[in-house]
N, C-alpha and C positions, 0 to 999 in steps of 0.2 A: 924157590926154596933151595938152599944149598946144604949138603951134608958134610961130614968131616973128611971124606976122601976127596972132596973137591968136585963132586958131581952136583949139578943143579938142574932145576926145571922151572919153566915159566908158564903161567896161566893168566888169562884175562878175567877180571872181575867186573861185571856190569852192574852199576848201582842205579837203580831206578828210584826217582823221588816221587813218592806217592802224594798227590794233592790232598791237602786238608782244607776244609772250608773255613778259611780264616780271613776272607775278604767279603765285606758286605756290598750289596749292589750300590751303584752310584746313579743319581738322576741329574742330568744336565738340561737346564731350561733354555730353550732356543728363543721363545717369544712368550709374552704374557700381556694381556690387555686388562686394565683396570683404571678407572671405574667403568662399569657398563651401564648404559641408559636402561631405565626400567622398561622401556618399550622395545627392547632387543628381541628379535624373533628367535624362536627355538632353532637349534642347529648352528648357532654362531660359535666359532672357535674362540676360546678364551685363552688357552695356553698350548704351546707345543714343546715337548721335551723328549729326550732320549734316555735309555736305561742301559747300563753296562755293568758286568761283574768280572773281575780279573781272575777269578777261579775258573776251573775247567770242569768239563763234564756236568754232572748234575749240580755241582757247586756253582757253576756259572750260568745255569739256566734260571732266568729271572721272570717273574710274573708281577703285574701291577694291579692294585685295587684302590677303589675310591670309597671313602666312608659315607659320603652323602650323595646319593644317587636320585634324589627327588627333583632337584633342579639342574644338576650337571651329571655328566657321564664321561668315561674314558673310551676313546675309540682308537684302535691301532691304525697307524698310518703307513709306515714303511720300515721293514726290518724291526729295529728296536725303538722306533719313533711312535709316540702316542700323542693324541689330541684330547684336550679338555674342552668339551663342548656343552652348550646349554640344551636342555631337553624340554623346558616348559617356560611359560611366561613369567617374568620377574615383576615384583611389585615392591617398590622401595618403601611404601607406607606399611607393608607387612614385615619386610625384612630388608634393612638398609645395607647389610653386609653379610657376605657368605665366607666362612673360613673352611677351606677344603683341604683335606689331608690325603695325599697320594702315597701309598705304601708299596715299595718294591721288595719282593722277597725271592731268595734263591731256593734251589731245591736241595741244598746240602742238609747234612744231618749232624748237628741241629741246624736248621735254616737260619740264615742271617737276613736281616731286613734293614731297610732305610726308609725314612719318611720325608716327603717334601710338602710343605704347607703353602697353599695359595690363598691369599686374602683378596676376595673379589668385592669391591665396593659398588653399590648400585646408585647411579646418579638420578636426580629427580627430573620428572617430566610433569608439566602442568596438566595433570589428568584428574584433578579433584577440585570441585567448586567449593566455595565457602559454605559452611553449615552453621546455622544459628543454633544457639543452645536452647531455644524454645520454638515451638511451632507458631506461636502468636504471642503478642505482648498486649497487656492491658495496663494503662497508666491512668492515674487519677490526679485531678487538679481542682482546687476550689475556685469558684467564680470570684471575680474582682482580684485576680492574682496580680502579682508584680510582673512587669515586663521581663522577658528573657529568664523565666523561671525554669530551673532544672526539675524535670518530672520523672526521669528514669533513663535507662540506657539499654541499648541492644548490643548483643555480642555474637560474633561469628568467628569460627575457627576454620583454618584451611589445613588439610593434612599434608600439603606439600611443604617445601622448604624454600628459603630465600625469597626472591621476588614473587615466586609462585604462591607464597603463603601470606604475602602482605595484603591485608584487607583494608579497603576504604568503603565508607558508607555514604549513601545519598538517598534522596527521596525519589522514588520511581514516578515517572509521569503517569497520570490516570489514563485509563483506556478510553476509547471514544464512547463506549456505551456506559461508562461509569460517570458518576458525578465528579467534578473537579475537587481535588483534595484541598483541605483547609490551608490557607496561607499563613496560619498562625503557628504552625509547627515547623521546627527546624531540627536537623540532626548534625552533630559534629562528624566530619568526614574521617577523622582519625580515631576518636575514642568511641563513637557511637552514642554519645550522650544526646538525649532528646530534650529540647527546650520549647517552652511556650513563649512566643515573642510578644504578645500583647494581652491585656486583660480580657477575660472572657465573661460573657453574661449567660448564666444558666437559662434564663428565659428566652434567649435567642438561639443558643447553641448548647444542646445537652450532651452530645457526643460527636466525635469526628474520627474518621478512619483514614489512615495513610498507609502507603506501602513503602517500606525501607528496603533498599537494595544494597547488598554487600558484594563487592567485586575485588578479585585479586589482581596482581600486577603481572600475571603471566602473559605469554604471547602464544595464542590469542587469550585474552582474559576470560575467566569464567565468573559467573555471578549467580546469586541466589536472592530471593525476595522473601520478605516476611511482613505480615500485617500488624500494624500498631494501632490500637484503638485507644483514643483519649476520651475519658469520661469526665465530664464537668460535674462537680459536686455543688449542690445548692447551698447558698447562704441566705440567712434571713435578711434580705435587703429590700423586700417589698412589703409595704404596709397593707392591711386589708382594704379592699375597695367595696364600698357600700353601693349595691345596685338598687335596693329599695329600702326605705324611701329615698328618692333622688336627692342628692346633696349638691345641687348646682347653684346654690345661692338664693333660690326662690324660697318663699315662705314654706314652712314645714307643712306637709300634707296633713289633712284633718281626717281622722277616722271617726265614724259615727257609732255611738254606743247607746243602745236603749237603756233607759233608767231601770228597766225591769231585768236587766242582765244579772245572772247569778255568778257566783265564784267559778273561775275557770273559763269564763267567756273569752273567746279568741278575738282580740281587738285588731291586731295586725301582726305581721311577721317581718323581721329585718332580714334581708337577704344580702350576703356579702361573699366575696371570693378573694382568694389570695393567689398571686402569680407564682409564689414559691411552691415547693413540693415537700412531701414527707411531713414531718411534724412541724415544719415551718409554715405549713398551710392549714394546720388544724386550728379552727376558729372556735372561740368561746364568746358568749354574749352575756353582758352584765348590765344591770340597771345603774347607770352612773348618777343620774339626777332626775327628779320628778317633782311636780308640784305637790303631790301627796304620795310619798314613797310607799306607804303601807297599803295603797290601793292597787298597785300593779306588781306583776312579777314577770320576769323574762326567762325563758328556757335557755339554760347554759349552752346546750348543744344545738337546739333547733332555732333559737332566735325568735320564738313566738312570744308575743306580748299578750298576757292574759290578765283578767281581773283576779286579784287575790281574795277579795271578799265581795259580797253583794253591795250594790250602791244604796246610798241613803239620801234623804232630802238635804242633809247638811253638806253633801259633797258639791264641790264647785262644778259649774257647767262646762268648763274647759280646763283641760289638763295638758301640760307640756312635759314630754319625756325626752331624755337623752340616753341612748343605749351605747355602751362601750363595746366595740368589737376588737378582740385581741387574739393574736396568733400565739402559737406555742414555741416560737423560736427563742433563741438566746443571743442577745437580749430580745425580749418580746416587743413587737410593734403593734400599734393599735390605731383605730379610727372610731369616730363617733357618728351616730345617726340620730337626727332629731325628728320627732313626730309629735302630733297633738291629737287629743281625743276630745270629742264633743259629746256631751250627754244630752240626748233628746228623748222626749216622751214617746214619740213615734217618728218614723222616718219621713213622714209627710210634713213635719214641722220644718219650715224654712227659716224660722227666726233664729238665727245663729247668734251666739254671744259676740259681744264686741271684741274686735281684735286688739292686739297690743298696740301701744303708741307708735312703735316703729312701723308696724304694718299699716296702721291708720295713716301715718304720714306718707308712706309709699302709695297707699290707695288714694289719698287725697290729691297728691301730685299727679297721679295718673288720671284721676277724674277731671282735674283742671285742664290737663292737656286735651282730653277728649272733648270737654265743653268748648274750649277755644277752637279746636278744629271744626266742631259741628257748627259753631257760630260763623266761622269764616266761610265754610261751604254754603251755609244758608244765605249769607249776605251775597256771595258770588252768584248763587242761583237766582235770588230775588232781583239783583241788579241786571243780570242777563235777561231775565223775563221782562222786566220793566222796559229795557232798551228795545227788545223785540216788539212789545206791545206799542211803544211809542212810534216805532218805525212803521208798524202796520197801520196805526191811526193816521199818521201823516200821509201815507200812501193812499189810504182810502179817501182822505180829504182832497188830495190832488186829483184822484180819479172821479170823484163826485163832481168836481168843477167842470169836467168835460164829458159828463154822462149824457147819452142820447139814446132814446128808445126809437127804433125804426118801426113804427106802426102807423096805420092810417090816422088813428086818433091822436097819437102823440106827435106826429109830424105837423099837425095843424096847430097845435097849441104849445108844443115844447119850446121851440126857439123863441117864439114871442114872449112866452112867460119867462124864459131864461133871461131874455134881454131886459124884460121889465123888472125882473128880480135883481138885476144888476150883477149877475154872475159872469156875464160876458160884456165886453165893452160895446159890442154892436151885435146885431143879429147875424149869425152865420148859419149856413146850411152845409151839412156834411154828406158827402157821397161815399158809400161803402161798396167796394168791389170785392166780391167773394167768389172766385171761380169754384166750380164743382170739385169737391175733394180736397180743396186747399185748406191748410191749417193756418195760413197767414192772413192778416188783415191789412189792406192798403187803404189809407184814408186820403181823400183829395179835398183840399181846402178850396172852395169856390169863391167867387167874387162876393163881396158883401151885398146884401139886399139894399136897394135904394131906400132911404128913409121915407120917400113919398109913397112907396108901395105898401099896401097893408101887409102886416105880418102874416095873416091867415092865407092870403093869396100866394105869397112866396112859399110858405110851407106846403100848401096844397099842390102847387105846380111842381115843386121840387120833388115831392113825394111820388108823384106819378112818374116823374122822370127817373127817380131812383129805383122804382120797381123793376126796371129792365135789367138792372145789374144783379139782382138776387138770383140765386140758383133756382128758386121756385117759380120765377117768371113774374109778370105783373099781378099785382093784387096779393102777393105773398107777404105775410107779416112775420117778422122775426125780431126778437129783442136781443140786441147785442150790446154788451157793456164792455168797457175797456178792460175789465178783469178777465173776459173770455179770450181764448186764443183767436 
């Protein structure tokens, strides 16, 4: 400072600049990892950053905060460095992306802040198996279906993404303890459409059950199974089958009815079954044809054939009936049962009315066959018997020509008489040797007796000589014929 007289003075003025909080904190990111696999363990470092503020004092003192601390948190590392780390398990299916905001604020008045946003994507891991939209499936198909008929579809979804969510379908093999699955069912591997490959018959297969498996394309793949039940619906493709009376081509069975029977008398009952089910197997019985329709009635539901009115003397002795058996299907199928009724005064009367010409013709031909067979058997028997008798007679004649009785009286006269009768060309004497206990006979032909010797002497001398060969000794008399052993 200088005055007017030329004097001056000097002083120092020190100007201090007082800091004003005019600088906001700055965040500098050193590293950041994204995306994170969903199976990342807690405590994994996601980001590393530093925070600074150019102000001083309280204006430069910075603090950091994280708005979402459920899955992530900030952890101080070194001086002004901070780490963004995971604190719990991540699930991409629940939350595929996390947007984290880190706010840095100084201590100035008023405080200044700055925000850094971290977008953390969660990558998929094949941790979810396919899930079917139903716990089981029931599909229906009518019998006699066309081949490769589409009957329904199964559908499964996978919560994963990419190949981990690509689902393919297949028929699971049956377990060892289970029945093998029906080979008539097929499933499309891509769409899950279920087809019936061949026509089905309700009477043979009423329902079938298979297991469909859905598998994803992850590594390793995950799969799920579901039960598919195929129910075959019945169609009216079977006509009623008459069990009684039998319709096997034989003549109709005859039911005996006493002439004293009153109205309502049960004559017979037609029994029939139908292989179909439901209303297709409901049978009704109707009198289709009868010799005298007003005399009989048929129960619609029971099939019982009864008399509509009492019998009279003018009624025929034999009646033929045809009963129609019809099911309740659409269109209805039917069968017929034929039976006949014979009117008798009492059940001991065996004089039945004459049968029809066709039956008579069949019975006549059968009778002819029986007569021919009987005659042939009789002729064969008679011829065999005659041959046996003739052979027996011839044999007896041959044996009689050589018949000798070995006794004292017969030996004296037998050979001479035989020779005299002319049965032998000359007189022969036979010696019979029978050892004790023997069943065989040995005959020895001796020399012929000289014609000059008397026949009685020869027989007598020979007989005494033969007596030594009999088991009983001399004087024993035995009658031996060639028929004996």
